[in-house]
C-alpha positions in Angstrom: 122.8 51.0 23.7 120.4 53.8 23.1 117.5 52.9 20.9 117.2 54.7 17.6 113.5 55.5 18.4 114.8 57.6 21.4 117.5 59.2 19.2 115.0 60.2 16.6 112.7 61.5 19.2 115.4 63.7 20.8 116.5 64.9 17.2 113.0 65.6 15.9 113.6 69.2 16.9 116.3 69.6 14.3 114.2 68.3 11.3 114.3 71.8 9.9 118.1 71.8 9.8 118.1 68.4 8.0 115.6 69.6 5.5 117.8 72.6 4.6 120.7 70.0 4.1 118.5 68.1 1.6 117.8 71.1 -0.5 121.6 71.8 -0.7 122.4 68.2 -1.9 123.4 67.4 -5.6 120.4 67.2 -8.0 121.1 63.4 -9.0 118.4 62.6 -6.5 114.7 63.8 -6.5 113.5 66.0 -3.7 112.2 63.2 -1.9 115.4 61.1 -2.4 117.7 64.0 -1.5 115.8 64.3 1.8 116.3 60.7 2.6 119.9 60.8 1.5 120.5 63.9 3.6 118.9 62.3 6.5 121.2 59.4 6.4 124.5 61.6 6.4 124.4 62.1 10.0 124.0 58.6 10.9 126.7 56.5 12.6 129.0 54.2 10.6 127.4 51.0 9.4 123.6 52.3 9.9 121.4 50.7 7.5 118.8 52.7 5.4 115.7 50.7 4.5 113.2 51.9 2.1 110.1 50.2 3.1 106.7 50.4 1.7 103.8 51.6 4.1 103.8 53.0 7.6 106.4 55.2 9.5 106.8 58.8 9.9 106.9 61.3 7.0 110.1 63.2 6.7 108.7 66.0 4.7 110.7 65.0 1.6 108.2 63.0 -0.2 108.8 59.7 1.8 105.8 58.1 3.2 107.3 57.5 6.6 110.6 57.3 8.6 110.7 54.6 11.3 113.4 52.8 13.2 112.2 49.5 14.7 113.3 48.8 18.3 115.6 46.1 19.2 114.2 42.5 18.9 111.8 43.4 16.1 111.9 43.3 12.4 114.4 45.9 11.1 117.0 45.2 13.7 120.0 43.2 13.1 120.5 40.0 15.1 123.2 39.8 17.8 122.6 43.4 19.0 123.5 45.1 15.7 122.6 48.7 15.2 119.2 49.3 14.0 118.2 50.3 10.5 116.7 53.5 9.5 113.6 52.6 7.4 112.3 55.1 4.8 108.8 54.3 3.8 107.8 55.9 0.4 104.4 56.4 -0.8 105.0 55.1 -4.4 105.7 51.8 -5.9 109.2 50.3 -5.6 109.9 51.2 -9.1 109.2 54.8 -8.6 110.9 54.9 -5.3 114.3 53.3 -6.7 116.7 56.2 -7.0 117.7 57.4 -10.4 121.3 57.8 -9.5 123.5 56.8 -6.5 125.9 58.9 -4.6 129.6 58.9 -5.4 131.5 55.5 -5.5 133.1 54.7 -2.2 130.7 56.8 -0.3 127.8 54.3 0.1 127.1 50.6 -0.4 124.0 49.3 -1.6 122.8 45.9 -0.9 119.5 44.0 -1.4 117.6 42.7 1.7 116.7 39.2 2.0 113.3 40.0 3.0 110.5 42.2 1.8 107.9 43.0 4.6 105.5 44.5 2.0 105.1 46.1 -1.3 108.4 48.0 -2.5 111.9 47.1 -2.2 114.3 47.4 0.6 117.6 49.0 -0.3 120.4 49.0 2.5 123.2 51.7 2.5 126.1 51.0 4.7 128.0 54.1 5.4 131.9 53.6 5.2 132.8 57.0 6.7 132.0 58.2 10.4 129.7 61.1 10.2 129.6 63.6 13.2 126.8 62.7 15.7 124.2 65.3 16.5 123.6 66.6 20.1 121.4 64.6 22.1 120.3 67.1 25.0 118.5 70.3 24.1 116.8 71.3 27.4 117.7 74.2 29.6 119.9 73.7 32.7 118.3 73.4 36.0 118.8 76.6 38.0 116.1 76.2 40.7 116.6 74.0 43.7 116.4 73.5 47.5 118.9 73.8 50.2 118.2 73.1 53.8 114.5 73.5 53.0 114.9 77.0 51.3 114.4 77.6 47.7 117.8 78.8 46.1 118.7 80.0 42.6 121.9 78.7 41.1 123.6 80.0 37.9 123.6 77.7 34.9 126.8 75.8 34.4 126.0 74.1 30.9 124.1 75.4 28.0 121.9 73.7 25.5 123.5 70.5 24.1 125.1 70.1 27.5 128.0 72.3 26.4 129.7 73.6 29.6 129.7 77.4 29.9 133.3 78.6 30.5 132.1 82.0 31.9 128.6 82.9 32.8 128.5 86.2 31.0 125.1 87.3 32.5 124.3 87.4 36.2 120.9 86.3 37.6 119.8 89.8 38.1 120.6 90.6 34.5 118.8 87.6 33.3 115.8 88.6 35.2 115.9 92.2 33.9 116.2 90.8 30.3 113.2 88.5 31.0 111.1 91.3 32.4 111.9 93.9 29.6 111.7 91.5 26.7 109.2 88.8 27.5 108.2 88.4 23.9 111.8 87.0 23.2 111.4 84.5 26.0 107.8 83.5 25.7 106.7 84.7 22.3 103.7 86.6 21.3 101.0 86.9 24.0 97.8 84.9 23.3 94.4 86.6 23.9 92.6 85.0 26.9 89.6 82.9 25.7 86.3 84.6 26.4 84.5 83.6 29.8 82.0 81.0 29.8 78.3 82.3 29.9 76.8 81.9 33.4 72.9 82.2 33.4 71.5 84.5 36.1 69.6 81.7 38.0 73.1 80.1 38.5 75.0 83.3 39.3 72.5 84.6 41.7 71.2 81.3 43.2 70.3 81.7 46.8 71.2 85.4 46.9 68.4 87.6 48.4 68.4 91.3 49.2 66.7 91.9 52.6 65.2 95.3 53.5 63.7 96.3 56.8 60.4 98.3 56.3 57.1 99.1 58.0 53.7 100.3 57.1 50.9 102.1 59.0 47.5 100.6 59.5 44.4 102.4 60.9 42.7 100.9 63.8 39.0 102.0 64.0 36.7 101.9 67.0 39.5 101.4 69.6 40.0 103.6 72.7 43.5 102.4 73.2 45.2 102.9 69.8 44.1 104.8 66.6 46.9 103.4 64.4 49.1 100.5 64.4 52.8 100.2 63.1 53.5 96.8 61.6 57.2 95.9 60.9 58.0 93.7 57.8 60.8 92.3 55.8 61.1 92.8 52.1 62.9 89.9 50.3 64.3 90.5 46.8 65.4 87.3 45.0 68.2 88.1 42.4 67.9 84.9 40.4 64.4 85.9 39.0 63.7 89.4 40.2 60.9 88.3 42.5 59.8 89.8 45.7 58.1 88.7 49.0 57.0 90.6 52.1 57.1 88.7 55.5 55.9 90.1 58.8 57.8 88.6 61.8 55.3 87.0 64.1 54.7 88.7 67.4 53.5 86.6 70.3 50.0 87.4 71.5 49.6 90.1 68.9 46.1 89.0 67.7 46.8 89.9 64.1 47.4 87.3 61.4 51.1 87.6 60.6 53.7 85.8 58.6 53.8 86.0 54.8 51.8 89.1 53.7 52.9 88.9 49.9 54.1 85.7 48.5 57.1 85.4 46.3 56.3 87.0 42.9 57.3 89.7 40.7 55.6 92.8 41.8 54.2 95.4 39.5 55.9 98.9 39.6 53.2 100.9 37.7 50.2 100.6 35.3 52.4 100.2 32.2 53.5 96.7 33.2 57.0 97.5 34.6 58.1 95.4 37.5 60.3 96.4 40.4 64.1 95.9 40.0 66.8 95.8 42.6 67.9 99.1 41.1 64.6 100.7 42.4 65.1 99.8 46.0 67.1 102.0 48.5 67.0 103.0 52.1 64.9 105.9 53.2 62.1 105.5 50.5 58.6 104.5 50.1 57.4 101.6 48.1 53.9 100.8 47.0 52.9 97.2 46.8 49.2 96.5 46.0 48.0 99.7 47.2 49.9 99.6 50.6 52.9 102.0 51.1 55.9 100.5 52.8 58.7 102.6 54.3 62.0 101.1 53.7 64.4 102.2 56.7 67.5 99.9 56.5 68.9 96.7 54.9 71.3 93.9 56.0 75.0 93.8 55.4 74.9 91.7 52.2 72.5 94.1 50.6 74.5 97.1 51.4 77.6 95.6 49.9 75.8 94.3 46.8 74.3 97.6 46.0 77.4 99.6 46.7 79.3 97.1 44.4 76.8 98.0 41.7 77.4 101.7 42.0 74.2 102.6 43.9 74.6 105.2 46.6 72.7 104.3 49.6 70.7 106.6 51.8 71.5 106.7 55.3 69.5 104.3 57.6 66.6 105.4 59.5 65.2 104.5 62.9 62.5 101.7 63.0 59.2 103.1 63.9 57.7 101.6 67.0 54.2 100.5 67.6 52.7 102.4 70.5 50.3 99.7 71.7 53.1 97.1 71.5 55.5 99.2 73.6 52.6 99.7 76.1 52.2 96.0 76.5 55.9 95.5 77.1 55.7 97.6 80.3 55.5 95.3 83.4 52.1 95.1 84.9 51.6 96.3 88.4 51.0 93.5 90.9 48.7 94.5 93.7 49.3 92.2 96.6 47.1 92.3 99.6 48.9 92.1 102.9 48.3 89.0 104.8 47.5 88.8 108.5 50.4 88.4 110.7 51.1 84.8 111.3 52.0 84.3 115.0 52.4 80.6 114.7 55.1 81.2 112.0 56.9 83.6 114.1 56.8 81.3 117.1 58.1 78.3 115.2 60.9 80.5 113.5 62.2 82.4 116.5 61.5 79.8 119.3 64.2 80.0 122.1 65.8 82.9 120.3 66.3 85.8 122.9 68.2 89.0 122.6 70.2 89.9 125.7 71.1 93.6 126.6 73.1 94.9 129.6 71.7 98.2 130.8 72.0 100.6 133.9 69.5 102.7 135.6 71.1 105.9 136.9 69.1 107.2 139.8 71.7 109.3 141.5 69.7 112.6 140.9 67.2 111.4 143.5 67.9 111.3 147.2 69.7 108.3 148.2 69.7 107.1 144.6 72.3 105.0 143.0 73.3 103.5 139.8 72.0 99.9 139.3 72.7 97.3 136.8 70.0 95.3 134.8 69.5 92.8 132.1 66.9 93.3 129.3 65.6 90.2 127.5 63.9 90.5 124.3 62.0 87.3 123.1 61.8 87.2 119.3 59.0 84.5 119.3 56.3 87.0 120.6 58.1 90.4 120.9 57.9 90.5 124.7 60.4 92.1 127.0 61.7 91.1 130.4 63.8 93.2 132.8 66.0 91.6 135.5 68.1 93.3 138.2 71.8 92.3 138.7 72.4 92.1 142.5 75.8 92.2 144.0 76.9 90.6 147.2 76.2 92.4 150.3 74.4 95.2 148.7 71.6 95.1 151.2 68.7 94.5 148.8 66.2 91.7 148.7 67.1 88.9 146.5 64.3 89.3 143.9 65.8 89.9 140.6 62.8 90.3 138.5 62.0 94.0 138.0 59.5 93.6 135.2 57.6 90.5 134.3 57.6 89.3 130.6 55.1 91.3 128.6 54.7 93.4 125.5 56.0 96.9 126.1 53.9 99.7 124.4 56.0 102.5 123.0 53.4 105.0 122.0 49.9 105.1 123.6 46.5 106.3 122.2 45.1 109.4 124.1 42.1 107.7 125.8 39.2 109.6 127.4 39.5 109.9 131.1 35.9 108.8 131.6 37.1 105.4 132.7 40.2 104.6 134.8 43.1 103.6 132.6 44.6 101.5 135.4 41.6 99.1 135.3 41.8 98.6 131.4 44.1 96.0 130.0 46.4 97.3 127.3 45.4 96.0 123.9 46.2 97.0 120.4 43.3 99.5 120.3 45.1 101.6 123.1 48.6 101.3 121.6 49.8 103.0 118.3 53.4 101.5 118.5 54.9 98.7 120.4 58.6 98.1 121.2 60.4 96.1 118.6 64.1 94.7 118.4 65.1 97.7 116.3 64.4 100.0 119.3 67.1 98.3 121.5 70.5 99.7 120.2 73.7 99.7 122.2 74.8 103.2 123.2 71.3 104.7 123.3 68.9 105.4 126.2 65.7 103.7 126.4 62.5 104.6 128.5 60.5 101.7 129.6 57.5 102.5 132.0 59.0 105.8 133.1 62.5 104.5 133.8 65.4 105.5 131.5 67.8 102.6 130.9 71.1 103.0 129.3 72.2 100.0 127.2 76.0 99.6 127.3 76.6 96.0 126.0 74.9 92.9 124.5 75.9 89.3 124.0 77.3 87.8 120.8 74.1 86.3 119.5 72.5 89.7 119.7 75.3 91.2 117.7 75.0 88.5 115.0 71.3 89.0 114.9 71.7 92.9 114.3 74.4 92.2 111.7 72.3 89.9 109.7 68.9 91.5 110.2 69.5 95.2 110.2 73.0 95.5 108.9 74.3 97.1 112.1 77.8 95.7 112.9 79.2 98.6 115.0 78.0 97.7 118.6 81.0 98.3 120.8 80.9 97.9 124.4 80.8 101.1 126.5 82.6 101.3 129.8 80.2 102.3 132.6 82.1 100.9 135.5 82.3 103.1 138.6 85.4 105.1 138.9 87.0 105.3 142.2 87.3 108.8 143.6 90.8 110.1 143.9 92.4 109.7 147.3 92.2 112.7 149.5 95.5 114.2 150.1 96.2 115.0 153.8 97.5 118.5 154.3 100.1 118.8 157.1 100.3 121.9 159.3 103.4 124.1 158.7 106.5 123.1 160.3 107.2 125.0 163.7 111.0 124.3 163.6 111.0 122.0 166.7 112.5 118.6 166.1 112.6 116.9 162.8 109.9 117.2 160.1 109.2 113.5 160.4 108.8 113.6 164.1 106.4 116.6 163.9 104.4 114.8 161.1 103.8 111.8 163.2 101.5 114.0 165.5 99.1 114.5 162.6 98.9 110.8 161.6 97.8 109.2 164.9 96.7 110.3 168.3 99.6 108.6 170.0 102.5 109.5 167.8 105.1 106.9 166.8 108.6 107.3 166.0 109.4 107.6 162.3 110.8 104.5 160.7 114.4 104.3 160.1 116.3 102.7 157.3 117.9 99.7 159.1 119.9 98.3 156.4 121.5 101.7 155.9 122.3 102.0 159.5 124.0 98.5 159.6 126.1 99.2 156.5 127.3 102.6 157.6 127.5 102.2 161.2 130.4 104.1 162.9 131.2 105.8 159.5 131.8 109.5 159.9 133.2 112.1 157.4 134.9 115.0 159.1 135.6 118.4 157.3 137.3 121.5 158.6 135.2 124.6 157.9 135.5 128.4 158.5 132.5 130.7 159.3 131.6 133.2 156.6 130.8 136.3 158.5 131.3 140.0 158.1 132.8 140.3 161.6 136.5 140.1 161.6 136.8 138.1 164.8 134.4 135.3 163.4 136.4 134.8 160.1 139.3 133.2 162.1 137.0 130.7 163.8 137.4 127.1 162.7 134.7 124.4 163.0 134.8 120.6 162.5 131.8 119.1 160.6 131.1 115.6 161.4 128.7 113.8 158.8 127.3 110.5 160.1 126.5 108.2 157.1 124.3 105.9 159.2 121.5 108.6 159.8 122.6 111.4 157.4 122.9 113.7 160.5 125.5 116.6 160.9 127.2 117.7 164.2 129.4 120.8 164.4 132.2 121.2 167.0 134.3 124.2 167.5 137.9 123.6 168.9 138.7 126.0 171.8 141.4 128.6 171.3 143.2 130.2 174.2 142.8 133.8 174.7 140.2 134.0 171.9 137.4 135.0 174.1 135.2 132.5 172.5 134.0 129.5 174.3 134.7 126.3 172.3 132.8 123.1 172.4 129.7 121.7 170.7 128.2 124.1 168.2 125.4 121.8 166.8 124.2 118.5 168.0 123.2 115.6 165.7 120.6 116.6 163.4 119.5 116.7 159.7 120.2 120.0 158.1 117.6 121.2 155.5 119.0 122.7 152.3 118.0 126.4 151.8 115.0 126.7 149.4 113.2 123.4 150.3 109.7 123.4 151.6 108.5 122.1 154.9 106.2 119.5 153.0 109.1 118.2 151.0 112.3 118.9 152.8 115.8 118.2 151.0 118.6 117.5 153.4 122.3 117.8 153.0 124.0 114.8 151.8 127.7 113.5 151.4 128.0 114.8 147.9 127.2 118.5 149.1 130.6 118.5 151.1 133.8 119.2 149.2 136.7 121.7 149.5 135.3 125.2 148.6 131.7 124.3 149.1 129.5 126.5 151.1 127.1 125.0 153.6 124.2 127.0 155.1 123.3 125.7 158.5 120.1 127.4 159.9 121.2 130.7 158.6 124.9 130.4 159.1 127.2 129.9 156.2 130.3 127.8 156.3 133.1 127.3 153.8 134.8 123.7 153.8 138.5 124.2 153.9 139.9 120.8 154.4 139.0 117.0 155.0 140.4 114.1 156.6 142.1 111.1 154.9 138.9 109.0 155.3 136.9 111.4 153.3 139.2 111.0 150.4 139.0 107.3 150.6 135.2 107.3 150.9 135.0 109.7 147.8 137.3 107.5 145.7 135.3 104.3 146.6 131.9 106.1 145.8 133.0 108.4 143.0 129.6 108.0 141.4 128.1 110.1 144.1 130.5 113.1 143.6 131.4 115.4 140.8 134.9 115.3 139.3 135.5 118.8 140.6 134.8 117.9 144.0 136.9 114.7 144.0 139.9 116.7 142.6 139.7 119.4 145.2 139.9 117.0 148.1 142.7 115.0 146.4 144.8 118.1 145.9 144.3 119.2 149.4 145.2 115.9 151.0 148.2 115.6 148.8 149.5 119.1 149.7 149.1 118.3 153.3 151.2 115.1 153.0 154.2 117.1 151.7 157.1 117.5 154.3 157.0 120.3 156.7 158.8 123.6 155.9 161.2 123.5 158.8 162.3 120.0 157.7 162.7 121.0 154.1 164.7 124.1 155.2 167.0 121.9 157.2 167.5 119.4 154.4 168.1 122.2 151.7 170.5 124.6 153.6 173.5 122.5 152.6 172.1 121.6 149.0 174.1 123.3 146.4 171.2 123.6 144.0 169.2 125.5 146.5 172.1 127.9 147.3 172.4 128.4 143.4 168.6 129.0 143.2 168.8 131.7 146.0 171.6 133.5 144.5 169.8 133.6 141.2 166.8 135.0 143.0 169.0 137.7 144.7 170.3 138.7 141.3 166.9 139.0 139.7 165.7 141.2 142.6 168.6 143.4 142.4 168.1 144.0 138.5 164.4 144.8 138.9 165.1 147.0 142.0 164.1 150.2 140.3 161.4 148.6 138.1 158.1 147.8 139.8 156.5 144.5 139.1 152.9 143.4 138.9 151.1 142.0 141.9 149.0 139.3 140.2 151.8 137.0 139.1 150.7 134.2 141.5 147.1 134.5 140.5 148.0 134.3 136.8 149.5 130.8 137.3 146.8 129.6 139.8 144.3 130.0 137.1 145.8 127.1 135.1 146.7 125.1 138.3 143.2 123.5 138.9 144.6 121.0 141.3 146.5 123.6 143.4 149.5 121.4 143.1 152.0 124.3 142.4 153.0 122.8 139.0 151.9 123.9 135.5 153.1 122.4 132.1 156.0 124.1 130.4 153.8 125.5 127.4 151.3 127.2 129.7 154.3 128.6 131.9 155.8 130.2 129.0 152.5 131.6 127.8 151.9 133.3 131.1 155.4 134.8 131.2 154.9 136.4 127.8 151.6 137.9 128.9 153.1 139.3 132.2 156.1 141.0 130.4 158.6 140.4 133.3 161.3 143.3 133.5 164.3 140.8 133.5 166.8 139.7 131.1 165.8 136.5 129.1 168.9 134.7 130.1 168.1 135.0 133.8 164.5 133.9 133.3 165.7 131.0 131.3 168.2 129.9 134.1 165.4 130.4 136.6 163.0 128.2 134.7 165.7 125.5 134.3 166.2 125.6 138.2 162.4 125.5 138.7 161.7 122.6 136.4 160.1 119.6 138.0 160.5 116.8 135.5 160.3 117.2 131.8 157.0 119.0 131.3 156.2 120.5 134.7 157.6 123.7 136.2 157.3 124.6 140.0 155.9 128.2 139.7 156.0 128.8 143.5 159.8 129.2 143.2 159.5 131.3 140.1 157.0 133.7 141.6 159.3 133.9 144.9 161.8 135.7 142.7 159.5 138.5 141.8 157.7 139.0 145.1 157.9 142.6 146.4 
């Protein structure tokens, strides 16, 4: 059950409406009683109205108060009955008693059994059920969160928790209405209250304007400076418009520095005005107690503050420098007196450290001079030099390696008077302008010591490291000075006289007692008794010599050639040995470098020149073909084919036997009859004489056979004066297989 106190609290906002109902009630009640009666119309059935004296809340109708006691206290019915509405008038009970009551049957009046105070309590129990007022008057919640994001929802219920069937306005329209008519939503705007007064000492507390300035001060009776520039900082305190001048302390300046003017308000003129922050700016002069200060710049806070107050600042100036202070900032020159050379320190530092150089002394320009190797030692502990000679075994010199004893080497001497012999004097610092040092020994440069010029070509690793760390020289490559062997003298042989072999004649130049030239024994063992025989003809303009035939024998074991001419009866030429075994030199080769004929130079059709005589190879035996096939890499393909074609042609049957076999052959007889017919047909028409040569051009192997396509190509070019039918029949009879044609039989038909 909801307490009536909460009900009145929620319905307090509708008090104006209830007052209007009271004013419209019947005049039987007074204004105060009408208000109380109107207030009770909206109560629930069996609600009690108690007019109590004193306390409560005024209803505005003349009642002293309106109160509903909570449950459990006075005014509430026992057993959880509904609470009673108490009207607390401000007059006596007699005056508060109503003059007239509502119509009969509408209300029931009963006297209470208890009076809490002055006045009477009258209870009215409603017999009819009046309509209850609304209990919720707040706006619907439209703002919320979903997954951590703020979202806007459209209202679903209105004021009084009445559900809205249709949301007539969208959220954008509601926002637009709120923006355009804020007065309807929020009422008349209220004027903001005036800001609280903040005194200056609070508003500008610890706020200081800082200006950089300087002033010039005369310095009398000083030879180093005539004036002095002193830099200061001017502070302006905004809280009380006071100022102070402070000079930064410079170390060892000799001037009392620090606070020049303590914090105070400074007079601006004789009229009693004081300086204000509006009077300060960059690039201006300000006079304080008779001393003129030049303001050149300010800090960032001062610049922002003045610009915010509408003051246009001048551009900053460069701070003037004090000449004497700048002079003192320059570093003082330090004059150091060179100390005497400490030989003990050098000895302790460079003890047992020796630079080693490898050099040569080239004395080949003098008589019996030679190039000799030396080692130069430079001792870092006392700058002494030692030269040692490097002896070779069996060089014929005495085994005394020390060329020059360890001593200091003068580089530049003083021109002494010749009054006293110099050889007697001991060399000292007075006679020497400059001594040799480690920097004078560089690899790749000549060095003259006591009249001898040494060329340094290498050094040891310690010397390279010392030069790299001490002098920064890292490029010390080794120079090759080794003796170059003279080129061997080429022995020139006398010209070949033509007797014997070139190798035999050359042995007379190599030794007093000539020896037989060395032979290739392995070649002789592998090719023993292997002879290649060829048939050759002599190429000569004499007709009698053209018919002469020669047999060439090439001995593979010794690369020698022998020529034999078979005897012919009644020829008038004595046959026999034409040339004994010998090596034949090719034409065009020299006597110093002779080139002999080899097996690859002999093939069918080759021309061999033997001591001025030219021979043409016509034929070869079967062993030559076998050797060429086994050693095909030594021969050209043309040479191998020429020998193969010649040997195969020779192996064909003899013409006599062929004639005997073909006399009774019907095919041969038909071919002869066809040839006779062709010869009779072309009897009156001359034919060309180059028909065999035309076919031999395409017969590279000289086999007498050509392919069918080449055969018809040659026939078309010859334009034979015979019918095509006879030529086709002749081609059919001369065919040798499917693709080959025997052009020998074909040409026989057109021979004159």
